[in-house]
C-alpha positions in Angstrom: -14.4 7.7 -11.2 -11.1 9.5 -10.6 -9.9 12.2 -12.5 -8.6 11.3 -15.8 -4.8 11.7 -15.6 -2.1 10.4 -17.2 0.1 8.8 -14.3 3.4 8.2 -16.0 4.1 11.9 -17.1 3.3 13.3 -13.6 5.3 10.7 -11.8 8.5 10.8 -13.9 8.8 14.5 -13.1 9.6 13.8 -9.7 8.3 17.1 -8.7 4.5 16.3 -7.3 4.6 14.4 -3.8 1.5 13.1 -2.8 2.8 11.8 0.5 5.7 12.5 2.6 6.5 10.4 5.9 9.4 12.2 7.8 11.4 10.6 10.4 8.3 8.9 12.5 8.5 7.0 15.2 5.8 5.0 16.4 5.4 3.5 20.0 2.9 0.8 21.0 1.5 0.7 24.8 3.3 4.0 25.6 6.2 1.7 25.8 7.4 -0.6 22.7 9.1 1.6 20.0 8.2 -0.3 16.9 9.2 2.3 14.2 12.5 4.3 14.4 12.8 7.2 12.2 11.1 6.0 9.3 11.0 8.3 6.2 9.5 7.9 2.5 7.9 9.9 -0.2 5.2 8.9 -2.9 5.3 10.6 -6.1 1.7 11.4 -7.6 1.0 8.8 -9.8 3.4 6.4 -8.5 3.7 2.8 -7.2 6.2 2.6 -4.3 6.9 -0.6 -2.5 7.8 -1.4 1.1 9.7 -4.4 1.4 10.9 -6.5 4.2 10.4 -9.6 6.2 7.6 -10.3 8.5 7.7 -8.1 11.5 10.0 -5.6 9.7 7.5 -2.8 10.4 5.7 -2.5 6.9 2.0 -3.0 8.3 3.0 -0.2 11.2 4.1 2.3 8.6 0.9 1.9 6.5 -1.5 2.0 9.5 0.6 5.0 10.9 -0.2 7.0 7.9 -3.8 5.9 7.6 -4.2 6.7 11.3 -5.6 3.4 12.5 -2.7 2.8 15.0 -5.0 4.1 17.9 -7.4 0.8 17.4 -4.2 -1.0 18.5 -2.9 1.2 21.2 -0.3 2.6 19.1 0.8 6.2 18.3 3.1 8.4 16.3 5.3 10.1 18.7 7.8 11.8 16.4 7.8 13.0 12.9 5.4 14.2 10.5 2.8 12.7 7.9 2.0 14.7 5.1 -0.8 14.2 2.3 -1.4 16.4 -0.4 0.5 19.1 1.2 -1.1 19.2 4.8 0.1 17.5 8.1 -2.4 14.8 8.7 -1.3 13.0 11.9 -4.3 14.3 13.8 -6.9 13.1 11.4 -9.4 10.4 12.0 -9.2 7.5 9.6 -12.7 8.8 8.3 -11.2 12.2 7.6 -8.5 10.8 5.6 -10.4 8.5 3.5 -12.7 11.9 2.5 -9.4 13.3 1.7 -8.6 10.7 -0.7 -6.0 8.2 1.1 -7.6 5.0 2.0 -6.0 1.5 3.2 -7.0 -2.2 2.0 -6.0 -4.1 5.0 -4.0 -7.4 5.3 -5.9 -10.3 4.9 -8.9 -8.5 2.9 -11.5 -8.1 5.8 -14.2 -8.1 3.6 -17.9 -8.4 5.1 -18.3 -12.0 5.0 -22.4 -11.9 5.6 -22.9 -9.4 3.0 -22.4 -9.8 -1.0 -19.9 -8.8 -3.2 -21.9 -5.6 -4.3 -22.9 -4.7 -1.0 -19.1 -5.0 0.2 -18.3 -2.7 -2.9 -21.1 -0.2 -2.1 -19.9 0.2 1.4 -16.8 1.9 0.2 -19.0 4.7 -1.4 -20.0 5.5 2.3 -18.3 8.9 2.6 -19.3 10.1 -0.9 -22.1 12.8 -1.5 -22.3 13.0 -5.3 -25.3 11.2 -5.9 -26.6 7.4 -6.8 -26.0 7.7 -10.4 -22.2 8.8 -9.9 -21.7 5.7 -7.4 -23.5 3.4 -9.8 -21.5 4.3 -12.7 -18.2 3.8 -10.6 -19.6 0.4 -9.6 -19.7 -0.6 -13.5 -16.2 0.5 -14.0 -15.1 -1.4 -11.0 -16.6 -4.6 -12.6 -14.9 -3.6 -15.8 -11.6 -4.0 -13.7 -12.5 -7.0 -11.8 -15.1 -9.3 -14.4 -14.7 -12.0 -11.9 -16.6 -9.7 -9.3 -19.5 -9.0 -11.9 -20.1 -12.6 -12.0 -20.1 -13.1 -8.5 -21.8 -9.8 -7.5 -24.9 -11.4 -5.4 -22.5 -14.0 -3.9 -21.8 -13.7 -0.3 -18.3 -12.4 0.1 -17.5 -15.0 3.0 -18.0 -17.9 0.4 -16.0 -16.5 -2.4 -12.2 -17.5 -2.8 -8.9 -15.5 -1.1 -8.6 -13.7 -4.8 -12.1 -12.8 -5.0 -11.7 -11.4 -1.9 -8.6 -9.5 -2.6 -10.5 -8.0 -5.6 -13.3 -7.0 -3.7 -11.3 -5.2 -1.0 -9.4 -3.1 -3.7 -12.7 -2.4 -5.6 -14.3 -1.1 -2.2 -11.2 1.1 -1.8 -11.8 2.5 -5.2 -15.5 3.1 -4.7 -14.4 6.0 -2.2 -12.5 7.7 -5.2 -9.1 7.8 -3.7 -6.0 9.5 -4.8 -3.9 6.9 -2.9 -4.4 3.5 -1.7 -2.5 2.0 1.0 -2.2 -1.8 0.0 -1.0 -4.3 2.5 0.4 -7.6 1.6 -1.9 -8.0 -1.3 -0.3 -11.4 -2.3 -0.5 -13.1 1.1 -2.3 -16.5 0.9 -3.0 -16.6 -2.9 -2.0 -18.5 -5.9 1.0 -16.9 -8.1 -1.3 -16.5 -10.9 -3.8 -14.6 -9.0 -1.2 -12.8 -7.3 0.1 -11.5 -10.9 -3.6 -11.1 -11.7 -3.8 -8.7 -8.9 -0.8 -6.7 -9.7 -1.7 -6.4 -13.2 -5.2 -4.8 -12.1 -3.2 -2.3 -9.6 -0.9 -1.5 -12.7 -3.7 -0.9 -15.0 -5.8 1.1 -12.2 -2.7 3.1 -11.6 -2.1 4.1 -15.4 -5.6 4.8 -16.4 -7.1 6.4 -13.1 -3.9 8.1 -11.9 -4.3 6.3 -8.4 -0.8 6.4 -6.2 -0.1 2.9 -4.4 2.0 2.4 -1.6 2.2 -1.1 -1.1 3.9 -3.3 1.8 4.8 -7.0 0.2 7.0 -9.8 1.5 6.9 -10.9 -2.1 9.8 -8.6 -3.1 10.6 -10.1 -6.9 6.7 -9.5 -7.5 6.5 -6.0 -6.0 10.0 -4.8 -7.6 8.5 -5.6 -11.1 5.4 -3.2 -10.7 6.7 -0.8 -8.2 8.8 2.3 -9.6 10.7 2.7 -6.2 11.1 0.7 -3.2 12.2 1.0 0.5 13.4 -2.0 2.3 12.9 -2.2 6.2 14.4 -4.0 8.8 13.5 -4.1 12.4 11.2 -0.9 12.4 13.9 0.9 10.2 14.4 1.7 6.6 17.9 0.3 5.7 17.8 0.8 1.8 15.8 2.7 -0.8 15.9 3.1 -4.6 14.5 2.6 -8.2 12.9 -0.8 -8.4 15.7 -1.5 -11.1 18.6 -0.5 -8.9 17.0 -2.6 -6.1 17.0 -5.5 -8.3 20.2 -5.2 -9.4 21.6 -4.7 -6.0 23.7 -7.7 -5.0 22.5 -7.6 -1.1 18.9 -7.4 -2.4 19.3 -10.4 -4.3 21.0 -12.3 -1.8 18.6 -11.5 1.2 15.1 -11.0 -0.8 15.2 -12.4 -4.1 17.1 -15.6 -3.3 19.6 -15.4 -6.1 22.6 -15.6 -4.3 24.4 -18.2 -2.6 25.7 -18.6 1.0 24.5 -18.0 4.5 21.9 -15.3 4.9 23.1 -12.5 6.5 21.5 -9.1 8.1 21.7 -5.9 6.4 23.3 -4.8 9.4 26.5 -7.0 8.4 27.0 -5.3 5.0 28.7 -2.0 3.7 25.7 -0.9 2.0 23.7 -0.7 5.1 26.6 1.0 7.0 26.4 3.8 4.6 23.0 4.8 5.4 23.3 5.4 9.2 21.6 8.6 8.6 18.0 6.5 9.0 19.7 5.4 12.4 20.1 8.9 13.7 
């Protein structure tokens, strides 16, 4: 399916960025400023998490990268988005998929009236490498998601939330992506299903070399699997670092991991936020 690479060895060098988002601003309806100077990078073969509460700007960031903003009257008004060394702000979502970047939307958005297998096959609509290669990739998807193989003939609308999430990720993989933008994969799922989904993401990342940028409210789970994280509040990046450093940060523990006691504050009230005013310029 995807070129056989060793994700870890590439990511650890820190030398090869597959995605660079530089100081972007996003405006809706020509008036509402939603993202303010957001910058982030994803190393090839890495798993990077965008963390934050609902409304922080995580989904908007992903849609800015995948060029899905125009459907919601939004646009990137400043900054640059570079994928595989080329600025892609001007490309259509279809063009970006053909270049290897695809988004799995929040809420899964499977075609409810189609079977699981038909949903998966829609992910290959941009491919021109023949039926044999597509069928081979379909079997590889079933190896990652055995439950989907069992339900391959079932209408997607009548499957469970976990099965639909697996179907959405599998459909994205059918396009042979280099990077997947994964929006709130844990939403509405039981904890054991969430862990299963993240384990499969980790497996795909390691075996296929697919990079992941995921937006997630479940900070604890995301930092278990990501290599690097960015924390957003009200449309700005307020903190970033390796997953380990974020897990050990006292402010992150208090605000997002539920470890510390006391009243919850905003990052604006703590020194670690004030030291990072470069994002607010």
